[in-house]
N, C-alpha and C positions, 0 to 999 in steps of 0.2 A: 915321887910326888909330882903331880901333873902341870904344877906352876911354879916349880922350884926356882927361886931367884927372880921371877916376874915381879914387876913393879906396878901396881894396879891402884887406880883412883876410882871410887865408886861413889857417885852422889846420892843422896837420900839415904845414907848407908846406916843411920843410926837407929832404924826400925823396920819392921815389915820385911819385904822381899829384900829391900837392900840390904838390911843387916844379916839375913840369911846369906846372901852372896858374898858378904865380907867373912862372915864365919867360915863358909866352904873354901873361899879363896886362902884364907890364912892356914886352914887345916892342910891345903894342898901345897903350901910352901911360899905363897906370894907374900911380898911387902905390901901393905895396903894403906892407903891415905884415905880415910872417911870424911866425907864432905856432908854437911847437913846445916839447916838453917836454925834448928833448935839446939842451942847451946848446952842446956842442961841434959837433953837425952844423948847428945853427942859426947859429952864427957863421962856420962854412965856407961855408955858402950864402950868407949876406948878402955875406961878402967876395967871393965868385965874382962875384955879380951887380953889386956895386959896381965891380969891376973893368972892367965893360963899360959903365960909366956910367949904369946904371938906378937910379932913386931907390928904394930899399927900406929897411926898418928891420925889426929882430926883436926879439921879447920872449919869454922864457921863460916858460911858463905850464902848471901842472898844471889840466887842464880840470876835473878832478873837485872842485877847490876853489872853491866859490863866491866866496870872499873874493878869490882870485886872478882870478875872472873880472870882478869889479867893478873891480880894479886895470888889467886888460886894456881893458875898456871905455873907461875914462877916458884911458888911455895912447894908445888909437887915436884919441880925439878930439883929444887934445892934439899928436898927431903931424902929422895933416893937416887939422885942425879939422872933423873929420867923417868918416863912412863911408858911401859910396854902395853898396859890394857886399860882402857877407859870404858867405864860402865856407866851410861846415862841412865840412872834409875829413877831420879826425883821426879814426882808428879803429884797433881792433886786433881780431885774430881768433886763435883757438887750436882746433884739431881734437881733439875728445875725445868719446867716447860719452856720450849723454844721462845714463845712469845713473852715470857717474863725475864728473859735474859738480858741484863743491862750491859752497856758497853764495858764498864769497868771490869765486869766479871769475866766477859769474853776475853778481854785484852790480858787479864791476870792469867787464865787458864792456858792461853796461847803462848803467853811469854814464859811460863814455868815448864810447861809440858813440851813445847816445840821449839821456840825461839832460843831457849838455853841451850838445847842440844846442839842446834846449828853453830851458836857461837863458841861454845866450849870445845865442840870437836874441831871446828876449824883452828881454833888456837893450839890445841893439843896436837893436831896432825902436823901443823906447821913446824911445831918443834921436834916432832917425830922425824920428819923429812929432813931438816937441818941437821939433826944428830945421827942420821941413818938408822932409825930404829924401825924394826919390822913389827908393827903393832897390830892390835886387835881392838875394835869398838864394838860394843854391844849396847844397843838402844832399846829401851823399854817401851814397846808398843803395847797393844791390847787387841783381844779379839774384836773389841769395839771400834778398832781401826779397820776392820776387814768386813763387818757387817754393821748396820745401823741399829739404833735402838731409840726409844723415847726418852725424853727429859735429860739428854746427854749430849745435845748438839755440839756444844763448846768441846766437851772432852772427846767425844767421837771424831771431831774434825781434828783435833791435835794429834790423836793416835794414828789417824789415816797418813797425816802429814809425815809422821815419823818413819812410816813404812816407805813412803815414797822418797823421802831424804835419805833413808839408809840405802835404798837400792841405787840412788843417783850418785851419792859419794862414793859408794863401793866402787862403781864403774870408774870413776876418775882416779881413785887411790889405789887400785889394784897393781898398777905399774911401779908403785912406789912400795909395795910390800906390805900395805895396811889393809886387813881385812875389815869389813863393816857388816855386821848383821844385827837383826832385831828379834826379840821375844815378844810374843803375843800371848799373855796368860788369859784365862778365862776367869772364873770365880775362885778366888783364892783366899784362904783364911788369914787375913790380915786386918789390922785396924781400919784400913780404907774401905774394905767391903763391908766390915762391921758397921761402920758410920753409915754407909749408904742403906744398909738394911735397917738400922734404925731409924733413918729418915722416912722410910716407907714400909710399914709393917707387912704391906700387901705382897711384898717382893718375895718370891720363891727363887733363890738362887740356883738351886740343883734340879728343878723340875724337869727341865728338857736336856739335862746333861747325862748322857748314857751311863757314865760311872757313877751316877747318884751320890756325889760327895763333892765337897769343895777340895781344891788343891790345897797342897801345903807350901809355904814359902820356900821350905827345902828343896821340894820337887822343881821349882822355877830355877832355883840357885843351881841345881845339878845341870840343867840346860844352859845356864850362863857359864858355867864352868867349861862344858864342852865348847861352846862357842869362843871362849877366850883361849883355850888351850891349842897347842899344836896339833891335837887329833882332828881339829876342824881346818886343817891347812888349806884344803881346796874347797872351803865353803866361804863365800862372800856374795853379799846382796840378797841373803835370804831371810825370811821371816819364819822362825819356828813358833809354831802354835802350840801352846801348853794349857790345853782347855777341857780334858776329859771327855773330849768327843763333842763338845757343846755345838761347834759351827757345823759339824759333819751331821747333825740333827736338825738342820734348819727348816726341812720341810715337813717335821713331825707335827702332826695336829696336837 
């Protein structure tokens, strides 16, 4: 098993891509702490995995609250006596024109999608260094952090920030034995993408995707597994695009 004995923390792990990552990590031998703000979904997900005999625990956390982040980090260390893998997966998206974005919405999306990653990663890696843990951080960016699009200025900005944050801290933490990478999914069959589609029926999510289909959460989880595992031991500061060729097709009419 590729993560046997590894202690992992996955934010936004009760649904969508996060849940698929948790499932993949558990089947590969990891001990997983699932973090989510939705108590009901979190309890349901933990019960589901426990019934299959996999060791996982959950904690409800609002990632915007720095005090709760401190509690989360201490809880993570008490659960498994350490963390080897941190997956910063939690995020939100809302489609709305740039001119209609209100300050509170801007602040909310940047706080959850970007600032929470900065604060949580900083707190976790300080503990890793203190306890001499050679760890792996996987941040969830997006193809929208590489190329812009309309009606998502706040989301796109947050995801672009994740990519540069990933590269910057990867440089500083490499000497500590901590690798930091990002994933940039395209259109994936998740509740989030379904919600965006429902908000605008004119959206054709796969029209410019060469593979002509949505990706699956498991396909993204497979890539997260690679970056988290020792198979990626010489990979840091990278962003792995998982988009069915969408960005490669940018010049197509």
